[in-house]
PDB file of N, CA, C and O in Angstrom:
ATOM      1  N   UNK A   1    -143.373-193.165  10.262  1.00  0.00           N
ATOM      2  CA  UNK A   1    -143.705-191.744  10.250  1.00  0.00           C
ATOM      3  C   UNK A   1    -143.716-191.234   8.808  1.00  0.00           C
ATOM      4  O   UNK A   1    -143.025-191.762   7.937  1.00  0.00           O
ATOM      5  N   UNK A   2    -144.508-190.209   8.588  1.00  0.00           N
ATOM      6  CA  UNK A   2    -144.596-189.613   7.258  1.00  0.00           C
ATOM      7  C   UNK A   2    -143.648-188.418   7.151  1.00  0.00           C
ATOM      8  O   UNK A   2    -143.082-187.966   8.146  1.00  0.00           O
ATOM      9  N   UNK A   3    -143.489-187.925   5.946  1.00  0.00           N
ATOM     10  CA  UNK A   3    -142.652-186.744   5.731  1.00  0.00           C
ATOM     11  C   UNK A   3    -143.182-185.561   6.540  1.00  0.00           C
ATOM     12  O   UNK A   3    -142.412-184.778   7.095  1.00  0.00           O
ATOM     13  N   UNK A   4    -144.504-185.446   6.596  1.00  0.00           N
ATOM     14  CA  UNK A   4    -145.103-184.342   7.362  1.00  0.00           C
ATOM     15  C   UNK A   4    -144.799-184.478   8.851  1.00  0.00           C
ATOM     16  O   UNK A   4    -144.553-183.478   9.526  1.00  0.00           O
ATOM     17  N   UNK A   5    -144.815-185.695   9.364  1.00  0.00           N
ATOM     18  CA  UNK A   5    -144.489-185.925  10.775  1.00  0.00           C
ATOM     19  C   UNK A   5    -143.054-185.497  11.073  1.00  0.00           C
ATOM     20  O   UNK A   5    -142.789-184.831  12.073  1.00  0.00           O
ATOM     21  N   UNK A   6    -142.130-185.888  10.190  1.00  0.00           N
ATOM     22  CA  UNK A   6    -140.731-185.502  10.384  1.00  0.00           C
ATOM     23  C   UNK A   6    -140.559-183.984  10.294  1.00  0.00           C
ATOM     24  O   UNK A   6    -139.794-183.388  11.053  1.00  0.00           O
ATOM     25  N   UNK A   7    -141.276-183.375   9.363  1.00  0.00           N
ATOM     26  CA  UNK A   7    -141.210-181.923   9.217  1.00  0.00           C
ATOM     27  C   UNK A   7    -141.688-181.227  10.492  1.00  0.00           C
ATOM     28  O   UNK A   7    -141.040-180.303  10.983  1.00  0.00           O
ATOM     29  N   UNK A   8    -142.823-181.677  11.021  1.00  0.00           N
ATOM     30  CA  UNK A   8    -143.361-181.075  12.245  1.00  0.00           C
ATOM     31  C   UNK A   8    -142.426-181.300  13.432  1.00  0.00           C
ATOM     32  O   UNK A   8    -142.238-180.405  14.257  1.00  0.00           O
ATOM     33  N   UNK A   9    -141.849-182.483  13.517  1.00  0.00           N
ATOM     34  CA  UNK A   9    -140.907-182.767  14.599  1.00  0.00           C
ATOM     35  C   UNK A   9    -139.671-181.879  14.460  1.00  0.00           C
ATOM     36  O   UNK A   9    -139.153-181.371  15.455  1.00  0.00           O
ATOM     37  N   UNK A  10    -139.203-181.693  13.234  1.00  0.00           N
ATOM     38  CA  UNK A  10    -138.076-180.796  12.993  1.00  0.00           C
ATOM     39  C   UNK A  10    -138.388-179.384  13.444  1.00  0.00           C
ATOM     40  O   UNK A  10    -137.533-178.707  14.016  1.00  0.00           O
ATOM     41  N   UNK A  11    -139.622-178.932  13.187  1.00  0.00           N
ATOM     42  CA  UNK A  11    -140.032-177.593  13.629  1.00  0.00           C
ATOM     43  C   UNK A  11    -140.016-177.486  15.148  1.00  0.00           C
ATOM     44  O   UNK A  11    -139.613-176.460  15.696  1.00  0.00           O
ATOM     45  N   UNK A  12    -140.450-178.533  15.824  1.00  0.00           N
ATOM     46  CA  UNK A  12    -140.440-178.515  17.296  1.00  0.00           C
ATOM     47  C   UNK A  12    -139.010-178.403  17.818  1.00  0.00           C
ATOM     48  O   UNK A  12    -138.737-177.623  18.731  1.00  0.00           O
ATOM     49  N   UNK A  13    -138.105-179.180  17.240  1.00  0.00           N
ATOM     50  CA  UNK A  13    -136.701-179.102  17.656  1.00  0.00           C
ATOM     51  C   UNK A  13    -136.116-177.726  17.349  1.00  0.00           C
ATOM     52  O   UNK A  13    -135.351-177.185  18.147  1.00  0.00           O
ATOM     53  N   UNK A  14    -136.471-177.163  16.206  1.00  0.00           N
ATOM     54  CA  UNK A  14    -135.953-175.840  15.830  1.00  0.00           C
ATOM     55  C   UNK A  14    -136.400-174.789  16.833  1.00  0.00           C
ATOM     56  O   UNK A  14    -135.615-173.922  17.218  1.00  0.00           O
ATOM     57  N   UNK A  15    -137.649-174.860  17.256  1.00  0.00           N
ATOM     58  CA  UNK A  15    -138.160-173.887  18.235  1.00  0.00           C
ATOM     59  C   UNK A  15    -137.424-173.984  19.569  1.00  0.00           C
ATOM     60  O   UNK A  15    -137.272-172.992  20.282  1.00  0.00           O
ATOM     61  N   UNK A  16    -136.968-175.198  19.896  1.00  0.00           N
ATOM     62  CA  UNK A  16    -136.231-175.407  21.143  1.00  0.00           C
ATOM     63  C   UNK A  16    -134.754-175.054  21.010  1.00  0.00           C
ATOM     64  O   UNK A  16    -134.027-175.018  22.002  1.00  0.00           O
ATOM     65  N   UNK A  17    -134.311-174.792  19.774  1.00  0.00           N
ATOM     66  CA  UNK A  17    -132.906-174.473  19.548  1.00  0.00           C
ATOM     67  C   UNK A  17    -132.029-175.705  19.385  1.00  0.00           C
ATOM     68  O   UNK A  17    -130.803-175.606  19.436  1.00  0.00           O
ATOM     69  N   UNK A  18    -132.641-176.853  19.192  1.00  0.00           N
ATOM     70  CA  UNK A  18    -131.896-178.106  18.992  1.00  0.00           C
ATOM     71  C   UNK A  18    -131.691-178.296  17.487  1.00  0.00           C
ATOM     72  O   UNK A  18    -132.409-179.052  16.833  1.00  0.00           O
ATOM     73  N   UNK A  19    -130.687-177.583  16.958  1.00  0.00           N
ATOM     74  CA  UNK A  19    -130.467-177.511  15.516  1.00  0.00           C
ATOM     75  C   UNK A  19    -130.128-178.876  14.907  1.00  0.00           C
ATOM     76  O   UNK A  19    -130.591-179.190  13.810  1.00  0.00           O
ATOM     77  N   UNK A  20    -129.340-179.678  15.593  1.00  0.00           N
ATOM     78  CA  UNK A  20    -128.925-180.989  15.066  1.00  0.00           C
ATOM     79  C   UNK A  20    -130.131-181.875  14.804  1.00  0.00           C
ATOM     80  O   UNK A  20    -130.265-182.432  13.714  1.00  0.00           O
ATOM     81  N   UNK A  21    -131.007-182.010  15.786  1.00  0.00           N
ATOM     82  CA  UNK A  21    -132.180-182.852  15.618  1.00  0.00           C
ATOM     83  C   UNK A  21    -133.167-182.253  14.609  1.00  0.00           C
ATOM     84  O   UNK A  21    -133.848-182.985  13.891  1.00  0.00           O
ATOM     85  N   UNK A  22    -133.240-180.934  14.560  1.00  0.00           N
ATOM     86  CA  UNK A  22    -134.121-180.293  13.582  1.00  0.00           C
ATOM     87  C   UNK A  22    -133.663-180.641  12.169  1.00  0.00           C
ATOM     88  O   UNK A  22    -134.476-181.041  11.336  1.00  0.00           O
ATOM     89  N   UNK A  23    -132.380-180.493  11.896  1.00  0.00           N
ATOM     90  CA  UNK A  23    -131.857-180.806  10.565  1.00  0.00           C
ATOM     91  C   UNK A  23    -132.026-182.283  10.252  1.00  0.00           C
ATOM     92  O   UNK A  23    -132.405-182.641   9.136  1.00  0.00           O
ATOM     93  N   UNK A  24    -131.752-183.136  11.215  1.00  0.00           N
ATOM     94  CA  UNK A  24    -131.911-184.585  10.990  1.00  0.00           C
ATOM     95  C   UNK A  24    -133.349-184.912  10.582  1.00  0.00           C
ATOM     96  O   UNK A  24    -133.571-185.702   9.664  1.00  0.00           O
ATOM     97  N   UNK A  25    -134.315-184.312  11.257  1.00  0.00           N
ATOM     98  CA  UNK A  25    -135.718-184.581  10.927  1.00  0.00           C
ATOM     99  C   UNK A  25    -136.109-183.981   9.588  1.00  0.00           C
ATOM    100  O   UNK A  25    -136.884-184.583   8.846  1.00  0.00           O
ATOM    101  N   UNK A  26    -135.589-182.806   9.268  1.00  0.00           N
ATOM    102  CA  UNK A  26    -135.860-182.224   7.956  1.00  0.00           C
ATOM    103  C   UNK A  26    -135.290-183.117   6.851  1.00  0.00           C
ATOM    104  O   UNK A  26    -135.927-183.304   5.815  1.00  0.00           O
ATOM    105  N   UNK A  27    -134.096-183.668   7.071  1.00  0.00           N
ATOM    106  CA  UNK A  27    -133.497-184.557   6.069  1.00  0.00           C
ATOM    107  C   UNK A  27    -134.328-185.824   5.877  1.00  0.00           C
ATOM    108  O   UNK A  27    -134.468-186.308   4.754  1.00  0.00           O
ATOM    109  N   UNK A  28    -134.876-186.358   6.957  1.00  0.00           N
ATOM    110  CA  UNK A  28    -135.748-187.527   6.852  1.00  0.00           C
ATOM    111  C   UNK A  28    -136.999-187.185   6.048  1.00  0.00           C
ATOM    112  O   UNK A  28    -137.437-187.969   5.207  1.00  0.00           O
ATOM    113  N   UNK A  29    -137.569-186.010   6.310  1.00  0.00           N
ATOM    114  CA  UNK A  29    -138.765-185.585   5.582  1.00  0.00           C
ATOM    115  C   UNK A  29    -138.458-185.423   4.100  1.00  0.00           C
ATOM    116  O   UNK A  29    -139.259-185.818   3.252  1.00  0.00           O
ATOM    117  N   UNK A  30    -137.307-184.847   3.785  1.00  0.00           N
ATOM    118  CA  UNK A  30    -136.907-184.640   2.394  1.00  0.00           C
ATOM    119  C   UNK A  30    -136.676-185.980   1.694  1.00  0.00           C
ATOM    120  O   UNK A  30    -137.028-186.139   0.525  1.00  0.00           O
ATOM    121  N   UNK A  31    -136.092-186.932   2.399  1.00  0.00           N
ATOM    122  CA  UNK A  31    -135.846-188.253   1.819  1.00  0.00           C
ATOM    123  C   UNK A  31    -137.161-188.939   1.447  1.00  0.00           C
ATOM    124  O   UNK A  31    -137.243-189.633   0.433  1.00  0.00           O
ATOM    125  N   UNK A  32    -138.180-188.740   2.272  1.00  0.00           N
ATOM    126  CA  UNK A  32    -139.475-189.360   2.006  1.00  0.00           C
ATOM    127  C   UNK A  32    -140.287-188.594   0.957  1.00  0.00           C
ATOM    128  O   UNK A  32    -141.039-189.188   0.184  1.00  0.00           O
ATOM    129  N   UNK A  33    -140.125-187.272   0.943  1.00  0.00           N
ATOM    130  CA  UNK A  33    -140.888-186.436   0.008  1.00  0.00           C
ATOM    131  C   UNK A  33    -140.035-185.240  -0.401  1.00  0.00           C
ATOM    132  O   UNK A  33    -139.949-184.264   0.343  1.00  0.00           O
ATOM    133  N   UNK A  34    -139.403-185.300  -1.571  1.00  0.00           N
ATOM    134  CA  UNK A  34    -138.545-184.203  -2.024  1.00  0.00           C
ATOM    135  C   UNK A  34    -139.286-182.873  -2.220  1.00  0.00           C
ATOM    136  O   UNK A  34    -138.646-181.833  -2.374  1.00  0.00           O
ATOM    137  N   UNK A  35    -140.608-182.896  -2.216  1.00  0.00           N
ATOM    138  CA  UNK A  35    -141.408-181.672  -2.359  1.00  0.00           C
ATOM    139  C   UNK A  35    -141.862-181.120  -1.004  1.00  0.00           C
ATOM    140  O   UNK A  35    -142.632-180.161  -0.949  1.00  0.00           O
ATOM    141  N   UNK A  36    -141.392-181.718   0.072  1.00  0.00           N
ATOM    142  CA  UNK A  36    -141.803-181.339   1.418  1.00  0.00           C
ATOM    143  C   UNK A  36    -141.388-179.907   1.745  1.00  0.00           C
ATOM    144  O   UNK A  36    -140.379-179.427   1.229  1.00  0.00           O
ATOM    145  N   UNK A  37    -142.152-179.219   2.594  1.00  0.00           N
ATOM    146  CA  UNK A  37    -141.741-177.883   3.048  1.00  0.00           C
ATOM    147  C   UNK A  37    -140.446-177.937   3.865  1.00  0.00           C
ATOM    148  O   UNK A  37    -139.860-176.899   4.171  1.00  0.00           O
ATOM    149  N   UNK A  38    -140.006-179.138   4.215  1.00  0.00           N
ATOM    150  CA  UNK A  38    -138.752-179.286   4.950  1.00  0.00           C
ATOM    151  C   UNK A  38    -137.567-178.833   4.106  1.00  0.00           C
ATOM    152  O   UNK A  38    -136.525-178.465   4.648  1.00  0.00           O
ATOM    153  N   UNK A  39    -137.718-178.856   2.790  1.00  0.00           N
ATOM    154  CA  UNK A  39    -136.639-178.392   1.911  1.00  0.00           C
ATOM    155  C   UNK A  39    -136.338-176.929   2.207  1.00  0.00           C
ATOM    156  O   UNK A  39    -135.178-176.552   2.377  1.00  0.00           O
ATOM    157  N   UNK A  40    -137.377-176.106   2.267  1.00  0.00           N
ATOM    158  CA  UNK A  40    -137.199-174.685   2.542  1.00  0.00           C
ATOM    159  C   UNK A  40    -136.723-174.457   3.978  1.00  0.00           C
ATOM    160  O   UNK A  40    -135.874-173.599   4.223  1.00  0.00           O
ATOM    161  N   UNK A  41    -137.263-175.216   4.918  1.00  0.00           N
ATOM    162  CA  UNK A  41    -136.868-175.059   6.323  1.00  0.00           C
ATOM    163  C   UNK A  41    -135.388-175.391   6.496  1.00  0.00           C
ATOM    164  O   UNK A  41    -134.670-174.678   7.197  1.00  0.00           O
ATOM    165  N   UNK A  42    -134.929-176.469   5.860  1.00  0.00           N
ATOM    166  CA  UNK A  42    -133.522-176.842   5.957  1.00  0.00           C
ATOM    167  C   UNK A  42    -132.651-175.789   5.295  1.00  0.00           C
ATOM    168  O   UNK A  42    -131.587-175.452   5.815  1.00  0.00           O
ATOM    169  N   UNK A  43    -133.086-175.263   4.156  1.00  0.00           N
ATOM    170  CA  UNK A  43    -132.313-174.227   3.471  1.00  0.00           C
ATOM    171  C   UNK A  43    -132.174-172.984   4.347  1.00  0.00           C
ATOM    172  O   UNK A  43    -131.121-172.348   4.368  1.00  0.00           O
ATOM    173  N   UNK A  44    -133.236-172.643   5.064  1.00  0.00           N
ATOM    174  CA  UNK A  44    -133.159-171.484   5.958  1.00  0.00           C
ATOM    175  C   UNK A  44    -132.140-171.722   7.065  1.00  0.00           C
ATOM    176  O   UNK A  44    -131.374-170.820   7.404  1.00  0.00           O
ATOM    177  N   UNK A  45    -132.122-172.922   7.632  1.00  0.00           N
ATOM    178  CA  UNK A  45    -131.128-173.233   8.658  1.00  0.00           C
ATOM    179  C   UNK A  45    -129.727-173.215   8.073  1.00  0.00           C
ATOM    180  O   UNK A  45    -128.802-172.696   8.697  1.00  0.00           O
ATOM    181  N   UNK A  46    -129.558-173.777   6.879  1.00  0.00           N
ATOM    182  CA  UNK A  46    -128.242-173.762   6.225  1.00  0.00           C
ATOM    183  C   UNK A  46    -127.771-172.334   6.003  1.00  0.00           C
ATOM    184  O   UNK A  46    -126.607-172.018   6.249  1.00  0.00           O
ATOM    185  N   UNK A  47    -128.669-171.468   5.538  1.00  0.00           N
ATOM    186  CA  UNK A  47    -128.316-170.066   5.315  1.00  0.00           C
ATOM    187  C   UNK A  47    -127.949-169.380   6.622  1.00  0.00           C
ATOM    188  O   UNK A  47    -127.015-168.580   6.668  1.00  0.00           O
ATOM    189  N   UNK A  48    -128.673-169.689   7.670  1.00  0.00           N
ATOM    190  CA  UNK A  48    -128.400-169.080   8.969  1.00  0.00           C
ATOM    191  C   UNK A  48    -127.011-169.477   9.471  1.00  0.00           C
ATOM    192  O   UNK A  48    -126.272-168.641   9.989  1.00  0.00           O
ATOM    193  N   UNK A  49    -126.661-170.751   9.315  1.00  0.00           N
ATOM    194  CA  UNK A  49    -125.361-171.212   9.791  1.00  0.00           C
ATOM    195  C   UNK A  49    -124.220-170.760   8.884  1.00  0.00           C
ATOM    196  O   UNK A  49    -123.075-170.670   9.327  1.00  0.00           O
ATOM    197  N   UNK A  50    -124.524-170.475   7.621  1.00  0.00           N
ATOM    198  CA  UNK A  50    -123.489-170.047   6.680  1.00  0.00           C
ATOM    199  C   UNK A  50    -123.234-168.545   6.761  1.00  0.00           C
ATOM    200  O   UNK A  50    -122.242-168.055   6.222  1.00  0.00           O
ATOM    201  N   UNK A  51    -124.119-167.814   7.428  1.00  0.00           N
ATOM    202  CA  UNK A  51    -123.975-166.367   7.507  1.00  0.00           C
ATOM    203  C   UNK A  51    -122.712-166.004   8.267  1.00  0.00           C
ATOM    204  O   UNK A  51    -122.442-166.529   9.348  1.00  0.00           O
ATOM    205  N   UNK A  52    -121.958-165.110   7.690  1.00  0.00           N
ATOM    206  CA  UNK A  52    -120.756-164.640   8.357  1.00  0.00           C
ATOM    207  C   UNK A  52    -120.481-163.235   7.897  1.00  0.00           C
ATOM    208  O   UNK A  52    -120.332-162.982   6.701  1.00  0.00           O
ATOM    209  N   UNK A  53    -120.414-162.339   8.817  1.00  0.00           N
ATOM    210  CA  UNK A  53    -120.120-160.935   8.505  1.00  0.00           C
ATOM    211  C   UNK A  53    -118.907-160.525   9.322  1.00  0.00           C
ATOM    212  O   UNK A  53    -118.999-160.347  10.537  1.00  0.00           O
ATOM    213  N   UNK A  54    -117.773-160.374   8.654  1.00  0.00           N
ATOM    214  CA  UNK A  54    -116.532-160.047   9.356  1.00  0.00           C
ATOM    215  C   UNK A  54    -116.640-158.765  10.154  1.00  0.00           C
ATOM    216  O   UNK A  54    -116.040-158.639  11.222  1.00  0.00           O
ATOM    217  N   UNK A  55    -117.407-157.807   9.639  1.00  0.00           N
ATOM    218  CA  UNK A  55    -117.544-156.522  10.330  1.00  0.00           C
ATOM    219  C   UNK A  55    -118.226-156.661  11.684  1.00  0.00           C
ATOM    220  O   UNK A  55    -117.972-155.866  12.588  1.00  0.00           O
ATOM    221  N   UNK A  56    -119.087-157.660  11.833  1.00  0.00           N
ATOM    222  CA  UNK A  56    -119.755-157.860  13.123  1.00  0.00           C
ATOM    223  C   UNK A  56    -118.780-158.427  14.167  1.00  0.00           C
ATOM    224  O   UNK A  56    -118.978-158.227  15.366  1.00  0.00           O
ATOM    225  N   UNK A  57    -117.754-159.115  13.729  1.00  0.00           N
ATOM    226  CA  UNK A  57    -116.815-159.727  14.668  1.00  0.00           C
ATOM    227  C   UNK A  57    -115.565-158.883  14.860  1.00  0.00           C
ATOM    228  O   UNK A  57    -114.883-159.016  15.876  1.00  0.00           O
ATOM    229  N   UNK A  58    -115.253-158.019  13.904  1.00  0.00           N
ATOM    230  CA  UNK A  58    -114.046-157.175  13.971  1.00  0.00           C
ATOM    231  C   UNK A  58    -114.423-155.725  13.667  1.00  0.00           C
ATOM    232  O   UNK A  58    -114.187-155.230  12.565  1.00  0.00           O
ATOM    233  N   UNK A  59    -115.005-155.060  14.646  1.00  0.00           N
ATOM    234  CA  UNK A  59    -115.455-153.673  14.381  1.00  0.00           C
ATOM    235  C   UNK A  59    -114.300-152.725  14.122  1.00  0.00           C
ATOM    236  O   UNK A  59    -114.519-151.537  13.886  1.00  0.00           O
TER     237      UNK A  59
END
């Protein structure tokens, strides 16, 4: 598979909410092509999982 194939597969998993497989496929795409759009897609997922707002959990 090519980096683009892994990127597209990662997008399919992301749409289904299967975050683990989405990240795994993005990492494969990045390993094959460090300039892949998977870099940005993975960063967006990382940012989403790192988001934490105490005020939303403790009003």
